[in-house]
N, C-alpha and C positions, 0 to 999 in steps of 0.2 A: 793749611797753613805751609808756609815755606820753611825749610830747614837750611842752615848754612853748612857747607862742608868744602874741604880743599885741603891741599898738601902744603900750603904756604908759598910755594914757588910760582904757582899758576894763578894765585888770588883766590878769591872765594867764588864758589859756585852755588846759585840757589837751585834747589830743586823741591818738587812737591812731594809730600809725605805720600807713600804708597807707590810711587814708581820705583822700578827696579834700580839698584845701583849698577854702574858699569862693572864688567868683569875685570878681575885683576886690580891693576892700579889705576884702572879708569882713563888716565889721560893717554897713556901710551899703548893701550891693548888694542891691536888691529887684528885682521884677519889675513891669513895666507890666501893664495889663489884658489885653494881647494875648499876653503871655508874653515880650516882649522885656526885656531888661535895661533897668531904670529909668535907671541912670546918674548919679542925683543924690540927695542927701539929701532925704528927705520933711521938710516943714516940722513935722509932728507929732512925728516922730522927734527932730528938732533941738531942739525945745522940750520935750522929755521929761525925766524925772528921771535923774539920774547913777547909774551902776552901784553906787556907794558908798552913796547914800541908799536904793536899792531892796534893797540887801543889809542894811543897817541896820534897815529896816521888816520884812524877812523874818525877821531874827534876833529882833526884838522879838516877832513873832507866834509864833515858836518857843518863846521863853521863856515867853510867856503861854499856851502850850499851845493855840493858837487851831487850829480844824479847818479853817477857810476864811478866806482874806483876799484883798483886791483891792488890789494896790498900782497905784494910778493916780491921775489927777487927777479933779477934782469932775465934770467932764463925763463922763468914762468911768464913773465909780462911778454917776452918774445913769442912764446907759444900761443898765448892769447892772440896776438897780431897775426901770426902765421895761420892759425885756425880760421880767422876772420876772412882773410884774404885767399888763402890756399887750403882749404879743408881736406882735399884729396891728398896733398902732400903731407899734411899734418897727420892724417890718419895712418899713412905708411910709416912716419917716423915714430909716432906713439906706439904702434904695433910691435916695434922692435926695442922700445924702452925697457931698461932693467926694472923689474919689479921684485921687491925683497919678500 
C-alpha cells in the first residue's frame, strides 16, 4: 500500500511501505563530490522553479501532445542546445562549472 508524506511546500509524495525514507529532510539532501552528505541547500536548487510551476508546464506540454520538453531556466535550456550541437565545447565548459 502507498503512504502519503510531505512537508506541505512541495506537495504530497507517495511512497511504498518498506522503502527507505530519504536521509535528512529528503528534498534537499544531496551529496558532495566526495560522497559525503552536502548538508545544505544548493543555491541553484533554492533559485529553481516551484513544484507547482513545474507541474503546470508539464501539464501544458501533455495537453499540447509534446514529445519532448525541457522545464528549465534559460541557462539550462541553452546548455541543452549547446550540448546537442557542440558536445566538445559543452564538455569543456561543464568541467569548469562550480559544484557546491
